[in-house]
C-alpha positions, 0 to 999 in steps of 0.5 A: 866553630863558634854558634853566634846568636842571630841577634848578636849576627845583627848587632854586628852588621850594624841593626840597633837592638831590641832595649834600645831606647831610639826603637820606642821613639817616634821618627822624626819626618822629613821636610821635603823638598828641603831636606832631600839631600839627607833623605837620599843620604839615610836612605842610601844608608838603609840599602847598605844595611840591607845590602850587609845584611842579605850577604849573611841571611836570606830573606827569600820572603821579603825583609825592610828596615828601618832608620831607627833600626840603624840607630837614625830617628828619621822617618824613612825606611826601606822594604823589599818585597820577594822576588824580583820587586823592586824596592820601597822607598818609604818617607814620612809614611802614614797609614791612612786606611786598613781593611777589618780583615786581618790574619795572624802571621809569624814575624821576626825583626832584626832588632830582636831576631832571636825570637819570632812572634804571632802578629795580627795586622789587617790583610789591606793598608792605604799608605801615604808618603812623601816623594822626595819633591815634597808631593804626597803620594797613596799607594795601596798594599796588600797581604804579605806586602801590607804586612811588611810595610806595616811592620816598618811603619810601626818601627818609625812610630816608635812600636816594636810587633811585640806591641800588635801580639795578642796578650797571651801569645809570647813570642817563641824562640827562632828553633822552636819558630822553625819547626812550626812550619810556619815561615814568613816574611823575614826569612826563608825557615 
């Protein structure tokens, strides 16, 4: 049996990989409700990608994917919280407030799934999103869900989690990460 690297597996599932320009460019916001059909179509594509990925990799602690990760430079992402909670659709999301209190946890990314990085993030964020009707919605997220949401919003702003890591810290290979016992939101170690 041939051992396929995690990043190659994600590439095979249609996930844009590290080094692609679209991952470092800010995504274009939707003009809602005028672009409602486009927003719905792209969101459906994100759900389809999550379904494909979920077939080959367990994400017991939640996962997310942003449109740039499937090659679409538009400001939408989908986050599936852990458990039976409903998926969260983020259209034109923007963090408007963040707590001073932070924690540092390992994160993974579908766009470079061979490594994990220790990332400090606020424990609480306030996020404004657009409804398909154009209405602005405000939601507060805390702890693990705040981390998932913040990670996906970073993608839409053209940032990878490595940009948030402390300068003296480097990502570690997934094999080494699995030995730390500090599994976080993107996979079950």
